[in-house]
PLY file of the C-alpha trace (Angstrom):
ply
format ascii 1.0
element vertex 170
property float x
property float y
property float z
element edge 169
property int vertex1
property int vertex2
end_header
-22.70 -65.40 -17.60
-24.89 -65.26 -15.07
-26.87 -61.79 -14.34
-28.19 -60.93 -10.64
-30.94 -58.21 -11.66
-32.44 -56.42 -14.47
-30.43 -53.15 -13.69
-27.48 -54.93 -14.00
-28.46 -56.54 -17.42
-29.25 -53.14 -19.09
-25.42 -51.38 -17.68
-23.78 -54.83 -19.22
-25.80 -55.59 -22.41
-24.66 -52.61 -24.43
-21.02 -53.18 -23.38
-21.34 -56.94 -24.57
-23.51 -55.86 -27.99
-20.66 -53.04 -28.94
-17.40 -55.62 -28.13
-19.66 -57.97 -30.41
-19.50 -55.21 -33.06
-23.47 -55.15 -33.08
-24.33 -51.59 -32.02
-23.57 -48.63 -34.31
-20.34 -46.27 -34.13
-22.60 -43.48 -33.60
-23.99 -44.92 -30.02
-20.38 -45.80 -29.11
-19.42 -42.45 -29.48
-22.32 -40.77 -27.75
-21.03 -42.90 -24.76
-17.85 -40.67 -24.61
-17.88 -37.54 -22.52
-16.27 -35.05 -23.55
-13.49 -33.70 -20.87
-13.96 -29.86 -19.96
-11.41 -27.58 -21.78
-8.38 -27.13 -19.22
-7.60 -23.45 -18.39
-5.64 -21.66 -20.71
-1.61 -20.75 -18.67
0.00 -18.35 -20.15
3.28 -17.02 -19.21
3.62 -15.12 -15.98
5.23 -11.34 -14.94
6.71 -10.18 -11.74
6.07 -6.93 -9.56
8.90 -4.73 -8.33
7.30 -2.96 -5.38
9.35 0.06 -3.93
8.22 2.17 -0.66
8.99 5.11 1.38
11.44 5.11 3.91
8.33 5.58 6.44
6.12 2.74 5.14
9.05 0.03 4.85
10.11 1.32 8.51
6.35 0.32 9.46
6.14 -2.57 7.58
9.35 -4.12 9.46
8.16 -2.60 12.66
5.09 -4.58 12.70
6.35 -7.84 11.18
3.66 -6.98 8.59
3.39 -8.56 5.02
2.51 -7.39 1.49
-0.29 -8.83 -0.58
0.24 -8.19 -4.48
-3.17 -9.16 -6.40
-3.97 -8.87 -9.59
-7.51 -9.40 -11.24
-7.74 -10.68 -15.01
-11.04 -9.56 -17.31
-11.45 -9.38 -20.46
-14.30 -7.12 -22.36
-17.31 -9.14 -23.79
-18.13 -9.24 -27.70
-21.79 -9.05 -28.68
-23.88 -12.04 -27.72
-22.33 -12.89 -24.17
-25.02 -14.29 -22.04
-25.73 -11.65 -19.58
-24.89 -14.01 -16.87
-21.34 -14.01 -17.73
-20.69 -10.21 -17.25
-20.34 -8.04 -14.34
-22.00 -4.90 -12.70
-19.26 -3.18 -14.75
-19.37 -4.83 -18.16
-16.50 -6.69 -17.97
-15.92 -10.86 -17.83
-13.85 -12.56 -14.76
-11.24 -14.39 -16.22
-9.34 -15.25 -12.67
-7.13 -14.01 -10.40
-3.50 -14.24 -9.13
-2.43 -13.35 -5.59
0.76 -13.13 -3.66
1.76 -12.66 -0.22
5.74 -11.70 0.22
7.92 -9.72 2.86
8.55 -6.01 2.50
11.54 -5.60 -0.28
10.52 -9.12 -1.89
9.56 -9.21 -5.61
5.97 -10.76 -6.38
6.76 -13.59 -8.96
3.99 -15.13 -10.85
5.48 -17.50 -13.17
2.13 -18.44 -15.11
-1.34 -16.95 -15.14
-3.99 -18.99 -15.54
-7.36 -17.61 -17.21
-10.37 -18.75 -17.27
-10.46 -20.80 -20.59
-14.40 -21.56 -21.40
-14.76 -17.75 -20.81
-12.31 -17.01 -23.27
-14.51 -17.46 -26.26
-16.73 -14.43 -25.01
-13.77 -12.01 -24.73
-12.96 -9.13 -27.42
-9.90 -8.86 -29.88
-8.29 -6.95 -27.15
-7.60 -10.12 -25.06
-7.45 -10.45 -21.35
-6.43 -7.62 -19.25
-5.18 -7.23 -15.84
-5.59 -5.41 -12.72
-2.87 -5.10 -10.28
-3.35 -3.94 -6.69
-1.04 -3.74 -3.57
-1.74 -3.52 0.23
-0.62 -4.59 3.65
-1.32 -7.93 4.65
-3.30 -6.66 8.15
-0.64 -8.78 10.19
-0.55 -5.68 12.91
-3.16 -3.44 11.94
-6.63 -4.34 10.48
-6.45 -1.61 8.06
-4.36 -1.36 4.80
-1.53 0.32 5.88
-0.42 1.16 2.31
-1.38 3.91 -0.56
0.17 2.20 -3.88
0.47 2.44 -7.37
-1.52 0.33 -9.52
-0.95 -1.32 -13.24
-4.25 -1.81 -15.51
-3.62 -3.02 -19.56
-3.43 -5.89 -21.50
-1.59 -8.85 -20.09
0.20 -9.51 -22.91
1.98 -6.56 -22.60
3.44 -7.62 -18.83
4.16 -11.26 -19.59
7.96 -11.53 -19.28
8.19 -8.13 -17.88
8.71 -6.51 -14.43
6.41 -3.99 -12.99
7.24 -1.59 -10.98
4.67 -0.03 -8.24
5.71 2.32 -5.56
4.19 2.45 -2.26
4.08 5.08 0.63
1.92 4.76 3.95
-1.60 5.96 3.87
-1.34 9.57 4.59
2.13 10.21 3.67
0 1
1 2
2 3
3 4
4 5
5 6
6 7
7 8
8 9
9 10
10 11
11 12
12 13
13 14
14 15
15 16
16 17
17 18
18 19
19 20
20 21
21 22
22 23
23 24
24 25
25 26
26 27
27 28
28 29
29 30
30 31
31 32
32 33
33 34
34 35
35 36
36 37
37 38
38 39
39 40
40 41
41 42
42 43
43 44
44 45
45 46
46 47
47 48
48 49
49 50
50 51
51 52
52 53
53 54
54 55
55 56
56 57
57 58
58 59
59 60
60 61
61 62
62 63
63 64
64 65
65 66
66 67
67 68
68 69
69 70
70 71
71 72
72 73
73 74
74 75
75 76
76 77
77 78
78 79
79 80
80 81
81 82
82 83
83 84
84 85
85 86
86 87
87 88
88 89
89 90
90 91
91 92
92 93
93 94
94 95
95 96
96 97
97 98
98 99
99 100
100 101
101 102
102 103
103 104
104 105
105 106
106 107
107 108
108 109
109 110
110 111
111 112
112 113
113 114
114 115
115 116
116 117
117 118
118 119
119 120
120 121
121 122
122 123
123 124
124 125
125 126
126 127
127 128
128 129
129 130
130 131
131 132
132 133
133 134
134 135
135 136
136 137
137 138
138 139
139 140
140 141
141 142
142 143
143 144
144 145
145 146
146 147
147 148
148 149
149 150
150 151
151 152
152 153
153 154
154 155
155 156
156 157
157 158
158 159
159 160
160 161
161 162
162 163
163 164
164 165
165 166
166 167
167 168
168 169
């Protein structure tokens, strides 16, 4: 075997020695790279939105869409690094978002959680805050005044969450 440089010899030598059984198994294990843990994917939920007649009329007339967003978070356990806790004392676990037509149901088949942060979350588990607002196609401002859901993610998995909306000021 012909080696062109000392640099490539350093790269090839451990491989040759390992294949010949000369290097200790600990060295071979040291060379393996542990993959990052995958995101945890859990069953999802649906959001069924009802609208006042005025809200539905305005959305349809303006060819407006509706945004349904779910913010996932958890409560930290003692010892959680400060950099992982936000200004209101929660751990960010990700978000889910759908843009739908008025009258449609927002379907979240599954929810992806920030897996590395799971170890810092207390036993209440992942929490969810669901907000609904207009897609701002016909106006730069949100047109809707909607209810919310806030509570345990586990409580809504496989469920349909009802949220009602009306026009702001209605």
